[in-house]
N, C-alpha and C positions, 0 to 999 in steps of 0.2 A: 553605428561599429558599436557593440552589446558596454556595458565598463565592468572591467571586474565582479563579479557576482562571490557574493557572504558566499563558501563553504557550505554553509546550511540550506542558503539560499538553492545554489546549485543543485544540489540533491536532493528537495523535497522536487523540483522540474524533473531531474529524470526519473522517480519515485511516479511525477504526476503523468511520461512518456510511455512509460516503459509500461502502469498499467491500461493506460486507456488508444494505447496510437495498434494498427497492425502495421506487419511491414510494408505492406502499400503505402499506406501510410508512412510511413515515416519515408522515404522514397520519394513522397508528392512533396515532401513538405521538403527536403534536402534539394531537392529541386528547382520548388519556387523562390528557398534561401539559396541559391548559387551555385550550394557543395557540390558544385556535379564529379569533381573529385576525387567527392567519398564514393558513388554512384555511378561511376562513370561503367567500372565491370561488368552490373547489374541494368545500367538500363535500358539497354536492348532489351531484355530477359523479362523484365516490369511491363512497359507498355507493348511487349507483344499477350502478356498475358492480360494484360487489362482489357486490349482489344480481343482477343477469344473470353473476356467474362470466364475467366480462371485464378486462383487462389495464385500470389507468390509469396515464397518465403524467404528472409534471406537466411546465412551462418547466423547460427549465435553469435560469436567474435566478435561479429560487421555490425550487427542489432543493437546489439552493445556500443560498436565504439561509438557510431549515428544516430542513436538517442544524446551521449554525453555531447557532441558536437552539437546538435541542436540544443542539446539546455545549456549549453555553454557564446551561441550564438544569437539569442534567440530575446528577441527583447519584449517588454513583458505586455506590451500592448500587441503583439505581432502575436503573441501566444494566445493572447484572447480569440484575434480574430483569428488564426487556428482551429483554434477548438469548437469559436461558431457553426465555421463554418460546418466543420466534417460533423457535430456534431455526438461520438465518440462513442462506446458503448465500454463496459468494464469485461475484460478481457481475459482477466487474473483471480479475479476477485468473483465471489457475487451480494456484494456487497454494495457498486453498486453508487457510491460518492466517493468521490480524494473531500476527504477534510484537513489538512496540513493547517499549515506555522500561519505560508505565506498565503496561500492557494486553494480557494472553494470552488469544486465541480461535483455536479449532478447530472447523472447521464440524461440527457438530452435536452437540458437547461445552458445557461451562459456558465463561460470558468469568469468566477470574481479571482479578483484581485486586491481579497483578507482571507485571513486564517480565519481555523472553526474550533481552534483549542478550547476554545471558551464551551459552547456547545457538549466537546467528548467529556470533558469534562463537567459541566452538568448530567448528563447521561452516566455517565459512569458513574456519579452515586444515585442516581436515581434506580441501577441496577443491582448497586449495590446494595437496595435497600432493600429488596429484595430477595438476592441472592445470599446480604449476609459475608459471613467467614470464605464461605464456602465458592463463591466470586470475586473475593479479594486473594483470595487463596491460589483459585483456576487465574486471574488472570496474572499476577506478577512473576506463577512461574512460567510460563507463556515467555513472560516479557525478559528474566531471564533466560531461559532456555531460546529465544531466539534470536537476538543477544549473540553469544556463538554460535551457532549457524552461522550468522552476518558473518562474524570474523572470519569465516571458512569459505564460504558461497557471496553470491553475487543479487541481488537481488529481484530477479526475477523469480530464478530459485525461493527466495524467504519468501515472494508471494506468493508461490506454488506449493510448499512445500512444509508446513509449520512444525511445530516439533509432536512426537508418538502421545497417543494417552499413556500410558504406562512411565513415559519420562513423567511428563505434565505431576500424574499420581503422588511418586518418587519425593519430587519438589513442592507437593503440595506436604506431604506429610513431612518435611526435613523442617518445611515449612512452620507449622500447626502441633507439632511432633505428637501426631496420631495421624490414623490409618482418615482422611475423607473427601465422599466424594460428588463433584456437582450432578443435582439431578436433572431433569429432564427438562424440567420447567428452569430451571438455573438455564443450560445452555437458549432455551424461546426467549429468555429473556435480555440475554447479553446477544445475543444477534437479532435480537428485533431493536434493539440500542444501539443497534451498527459499529458498535465496539469486538465484537467478536463472528467468525466465519467460516467452517469446516475446509481444508485445506489436503493435497493433495490428493490420492488413487485409493481406488477403491480396494482395490489391494496395500497402500497405503498411504492408510487415512493418516490427517494429520491436528495441527488447532490452532489456529491465527488470530493474530489482531494485524488489520490493515498499518504494516510499516508507519508511516507516513502520523500517523496517530499516536505510537508507541510511546512518543514522550508528555505525550499528554495523561494521557493513561496511570503511566511510574507516579506520574506527578501529584494525580486526582484517587490514585494510592494511599500515597505518603498522606496525605491529606484526611485522609479517610479512619486512619488508624492513630492519626495522632489525637483529633476529634474524639474517637474511641477510647484510645488510652486513659484521654483526660476525663471522657464520661465516668468514666469506671471508675 
């Protein structure tokens, strides 16, 4: 029996599973964990799809419930075993890695039971050395707007659909007191540092920071701003 998880850690497990587990993976994991009651309705369809080599999909609400139950009932060592067996890929973003407070995972490698926020903060500082106040205001705007979206939407939605460019520019203008736009090089730097990715669709493009690193990025921005203020 898994001990009661801290809410923050449980939330990160949910993010990790949502990012990297496809529907068929979730059903397979649930069956291994003995969560038969949860997947009984879909088991026959899942096994038929697996037999025929077809894709299998869960209703979105059921997927969300299954992710939460697996997160609640899976011990850390079992979670490591699952990830190391499946070697899942990131299917919600193009970042390819998960650098949380409690878990670290790079596609094709082992799941590690330690966080990477120090590494994230280092990457933010390096990115800001290149992008200056443009990068600062851009990241801060994404964080503020993403928090607003999170109050209304679920985790998977917020990974897939970030705030619009126009909303970000408005928030940047409010932050800096003038109109500033990121350069093409800024986008490249932030993406290379794995702290930013383009989300949304061709029709409704968005701009995002991986949810699991939002607090670390926000803390780094505060430290960078304070250091800059003291220097000035």
